[in-house]
Structures are given as C-alpha cells and as structure tokens.
C-alpha positions in Angstrom: -43.8 -17.0 50.7 -41.5 -19.9 49.8 -41.2 -23.2 51.7 -37.8 -24.9 51.1 -35.3 -22.5 49.7 -32.4 -23.6 47.6 -29.2 -21.5 48.0 -27.0 -22.0 45.0 -23.4 -21.0 45.8 -21.1 -20.6 42.7 -17.4 -21.3 43.3 -14.1 -22.1 41.5 -10.9 -22.9 43.4 -11.4 -20.4 46.3 -11.6 -22.7 49.3 -10.8 -20.0 51.9 -13.7 -17.8 50.7 -16.1 -20.7 50.3 -15.3 -21.8 53.9 -16.3 -18.3 55.1 -19.5 -18.4 53.1 -20.6 -21.8 54.3 -19.8 -20.7 57.9 -22.2 -17.8 57.4 -24.9 -20.0 56.0 -24.5 -22.4 59.0 -25.5 -19.4 61.3 -28.7 -18.4 59.5 -31.7 -17.7 61.7 -34.1 -19.3 59.1 -33.2 -23.0 58.8 -35.6 -24.1 56.1 -33.0 -24.2 53.3 -30.6 -26.4 51.4 -27.2 -25.5 49.9 -26.0 -26.5 46.5 -22.4 -25.6 45.7 -22.2 -25.0 41.9 -18.5 -25.8 41.3 -17.1 -24.6 37.9 -14.2 -27.0 37.8 -12.4 -26.7 41.1 -9.8 -29.2 42.2 -9.9 -31.8 45.0 -9.3 -29.2 47.8 -12.8 -27.7 47.2 -14.4 -31.1 47.3 -12.7 -31.9 50.6 -13.8 -28.6 52.1 -17.4 -29.2 51.1 -17.3 -32.8 52.5 -16.0 -31.4 55.8 -19.0 -29.0 56.0 -21.6 -31.7 55.5 -21.6 -32.6 59.1 -21.4 -29.0 60.4 -23.7 -27.0 58.2 -26.9 -28.3 59.8 -28.7 -28.2 56.5 -28.5 -30.5 53.4 -25.4 -29.7 51.3 -24.8 -30.9 47.8 -21.7 -30.5 45.6 -22.4 -30.2 41.9 -19.2 -30.1 39.8 -18.3 -29.8 36.1 -15.0 -30.0 34.3 -13.0 -26.8 34.0 -13.4 -25.7 30.4 -13.1 -21.9 30.9 -15.5 -19.7 32.7 -19.0 -21.4 32.6 -20.9 -19.9 35.4 -24.3 -20.1 33.5 -24.0 -23.8 32.9 -22.9 -24.8 36.4 -25.7 -22.7 37.9 -28.1 -24.6 35.6 -26.7 -27.9 36.8 -27.3 -26.8 40.4 -30.8 -25.7 39.6 -31.6 -29.1 38.2 -30.2 -30.7 41.4 -32.2 -28.4 43.7 -35.4 -29.2 45.5 -36.6 -25.8 46.7 -39.5 -23.8 45.4 -37.4 -20.7 45.5 -33.7 -20.3 44.5 -31.3 -17.8 46.0 -28.1 -17.3 44.0 -25.0 -16.4 46.0 -21.4 -16.2 44.9 -18.8 -18.2 46.7 -17.0 -15.1 47.9 -20.1 -13.3 49.3 -20.6 -13.7 53.1 -24.3 -13.7 54.2 -25.4 -12.0 57.4 -27.4 -14.1 59.8 -30.8 -13.0 58.6 -30.0 -13.3 54.9 -32.3 -16.2 54.2 -35.0 -14.9 56.5 -35.1 -11.5 54.7 -35.1 -13.1 51.3 -38.0 -15.3 52.3 -39.9 -12.3 53.6 -39.4 -10.5 50.3 -40.2 -13.4 48.1 -43.5 -12.9 46.1 -45.0 -14.7 43.2 -44.4 -12.9 39.9 -41.3 -11.1 41.2 -37.6 -11.7 41.4 -35.6 -10.1 44.2 -32.3 -8.3 43.5 -29.9 -7.7 46.5 -26.8 -5.6 46.8 -23.3 -5.9 48.3 -20.5 -4.3 50.2 -17.0 -4.6 48.6 -14.3 -5.4 51.0 -10.7 -4.3 50.5 -7.9 -6.7 49.7 -6.3 -6.2 53.1 -9.5 -6.7 55.1 -10.4 -9.8 53.0 -7.0 -11.3 53.8 -7.4 -10.6 57.5 -10.9 -12.1 57.6 -9.8 -15.2 55.8 -6.5 -15.7 57.5 -7.9 -15.3 61.0 -11.3 -16.9 60.2 -13.2 -13.9 61.5 -16.9 -14.1 61.6 -17.6 -10.9 59.7 -21.3 -11.9 59.3 -21.8 -11.1 63.0 -20.1 -7.7 63.1 -22.2 -4.7 64.2 -23.0 -1.7 62.2 -20.6 0.3 64.4 -17.7 -2.1 63.5 -18.4 -1.7 59.8 -18.5 2.1 60.1 -15.0 1.9 61.6 -13.9 -0.3 58.6 -15.4 2.3 56.3 -13.4 5.1 57.9 -10.2 3.0 57.5 -10.9 2.1 53.9 -11.7 -1.5 54.5 -15.1 -1.4 52.7 -16.4 0.8 49.9 -19.7 1.8 51.6 -22.1 1.0 54.5 -25.4 1.7 52.8 -26.2 -2.0 52.1 -26.0 -2.7 55.9 -28.8 -0.3 56.6 -32.3 -1.7 57.3 -35.3 0.2 55.9 -38.9 -1.0 55.4 -39.3 0.4 51.9 -42.6 -1.4 51.3 -44.0 -0.4 47.8 -40.9 1.5 47.0 -39.2 -1.8 46.4 -41.3 -2.2 43.2 -40.5 1.2 41.7 -37.9 -0.3 39.3 -40.0 -3.2 38.3 -38.8 -3.1 34.6 -35.1 -2.5 35.3 -32.4 -5.1 34.7 -29.3 -2.9 35.1 -27.5 -3.0 38.4 -28.8 -6.4 39.4 -26.3 -9.2 39.9 -26.5 -13.0 40.4 -24.2 -12.8 43.4 -27.4 -12.0 45.5 -30.5 -12.8 43.6 -33.8 -14.6 44.5 -36.0 -16.3 41.8 -38.9 -18.7 42.0 -37.9 -22.1 40.5 -41.1 -22.1 38.4 -39.9 -18.8 36.8 -36.5 -20.3 36.1 -38.2 -23.2 34.4 -40.4 -20.8 32.4 -37.3 -19.1 30.9 -35.2 -22.2 30.8 -32.7 -20.9 33.3 -29.4 -19.3 32.5 -28.1 -19.3 29.0 -25.0 -21.5 28.7 -24.3 -20.0 25.3 -22.5 -17.2 27.2 -18.8 -18.0 27.5 -16.3 -16.2 29.7 -17.1 -13.6 32.3 -20.0 -11.2 32.0 -23.7 -10.6 31.1 -25.1 -14.1 31.6 -26.9 -12.8 34.7 -28.2 -9.8 32.8 -29.5 -12.1 30.0 -31.5 -14.1 32.6 -33.1 -11.0 34.1 -33.9 -9.5 30.7 -35.7 -12.8 29.7 -37.5 -12.9 33.0 -38.8 -9.4 32.3 -39.9 -10.4 28.8 -41.8 -13.3 30.5 -43.7 -10.8 32.7 -41.7 -11.4 35.9 -40.9 -8.2 37.6 -38.0 -6.8 39.7 -38.3 -6.2 43.4 -35.4 -4.5 45.1 -33.8 -6.1 48.1 -31.7 -3.0 48.9 -31.6 -1.9 52.6 -32.4 -5.5 53.5 -30.3 -8.3 51.9 -26.8 -6.8 51.5 -23.9 -9.3 51.4 -20.2 -8.9 52.2 -18.3 -9.4 49.0 -14.7 -10.5 49.6 -12.0 -9.0 47.4 -10.7 -10.9 44.4 -8.6 -10.1 41.4 -10.4 -8.6 38.4 -11.8 -11.2 36.0 -10.7 -11.7 32.5 -13.1 -9.6 30.4 -11.9 -10.6 27.0 -15.2 -12.3 26.2 -17.3 -9.2 27.2 -17.7 -7.6 23.7 -19.1 -10.9 22.4 -21.4 -11.3 25.4 -22.6 -7.7 25.0 -23.6 -8.4 21.5 -25.6 -11.5 22.7 -27.3 -9.4 25.3 -28.2 -6.7 22.8 -29.8 -9.3 20.6 -31.9 -10.7 23.5 -33.1 -7.3 24.5 -34.1 -6.5 20.9 -36.0 -9.7 20.1 -38.0 -10.1 23.3 -36.9 -13.7 23.6 -37.9 -15.6 26.8 -36.2 -19.0 26.5 -32.5 -19.5 26.8 -30.7 -20.7 23.7 -29.0 -23.4 25.8 -30.6 -23.5 29.2 -31.9 -25.9 31.9 -33.3 -28.3 29.4 -29.8 -28.8 27.9 -28.4 -30.0 31.2 -31.3 -32.1 32.5 -29.2 -35.2 32.6 -28.0 -36.5 36.0 -25.5 -34.1 37.6 -22.0 -35.1 38.6 -20.8 -34.7 42.1 -17.0 -34.7 42.5 -15.7 -37.1 45.2 -12.8 -36.0 47.4 -9.5 -37.2 46.1 
C-alpha cells in the first residue's frame, strides 16, 4: 500500500473544469496526497485559478507548466512526475471529477507489480454546462440522482458508479492494455522510472497512454482493473483533433512488436528543473 500519493492532473485552458476537479480533490476522505497540475501551455487564467486553490485545497498543490507547442500531454505528464514526491502516482484528467473516496479506493487497490486502470462516466454537454455554470458538487451526488440523469440523457451509463468487491477478478485481464486510459490510472513511481515514463515522441492526441501501458506490460508490470470502484465523472468537451492519430498508431504498433520497455524520449529527457508559471 502506498504512503504519499501524487495526483497528476493534466489540463490546458479549461479553468472551469479544473476548478471542479480541484474542488472534488479538496473533499477526499483520504488526505495523504499531493496534487501536481500538469499544464500543457495554458494562459494566465489557469495559473490564477491554481494559485487561488493553494490556500483551500488542504493538500500541497504544485503547478508545472510548459509552453504551448501543440498537444504534448506525454511531456507535461513527465515533467509533473519529475516534480512529484509520492511513491504512487494517480493520473487524472483536468475534466474528470473524482468522487470523495477516489484516493482511498486507489490506495486500497494499489499493489506492487501492478498498475490500476479506472473507468469513467461521460456527461452530456448540457449537464456539463449546468454543473460548471452553477458550481454543482457532482462528486457528492447519490446513485439515485445519477440514475435520474441517466434516464434524462445526462450521462452515458451508471455502471462505473456501482461498487463491487471483485477480489481476484480484478486481475483477470492482467495482460490487456486496450480500454485503459490515463484519465484514471494508478502506477507506482518506481515502475514509471523503470520504463522511463511517458514517451514524448508522441505528438498530437492519442496513443501515448497506450504506449506507456504496453511498455509496462513488457517490463512485467501487470494490469489490475479498478472498475466498480474508481469511476470518475468525465465532463463533456469537444472532440480532439485526431490528425496525428495514424502516425501515433504506427509508433504504437512498433512498440508492441519490438517488446521495448524504455521510452524513446521519456522522464530522463525532462529531468532538468521544471518551470512553474507565475500568475500574470
């Protein structure tokens, strides 16, 4: 079981969603964690929001920023990992609201030699707008409230909200990488070091998280499912630009074929001091 947990929250110019995510993290039942916001080139408004949360979050909060040069999620996550202090890292997207026991459940599921893959509920555009506009604390809503939203088309499913003690069933897909996403993912820091983190050679949206999981599997680290335990509330956003996806698919196919463990351009490439953007 992990001691200090580092929650790495990826964001880019989405202050309203990030505000909701930080609020949800401020209400966690497990308090032994730090938050590192991995900021892929946001403007001053994001820095100001994060600064305003430093006195309210109740946990250490660090803002790690890099210049906006296209979609570089892999690199900014690596910069956040380098800045982290925890023995265990949980990756969470800046538009994924965590329920109050999110950290506690991830801690319970953490196990040496395994990474934990969570799942998500997709919220509609209308429900997302309402939650963000009215600053509703969706992380505290009951299962009954969510079933009402499902009936009204506000969410795509309720299954991730169900709690089931799956025990050994969580390890049935120990060799699978498909279906796992970095918006809700727990990995030991030592295992991230072992594979040299995310591969910043991936440009544009897509497959950098799959690449990481494939290399972890090559290194002998196995998958443990956090379904029916760790589900997050994924706020709506416009579809990402997928123009880089064919090139990224080719890179992923190459990694799968050659059993490579280390990233081409990973943690070791960003081991220099990180940059924290000051509010303008």
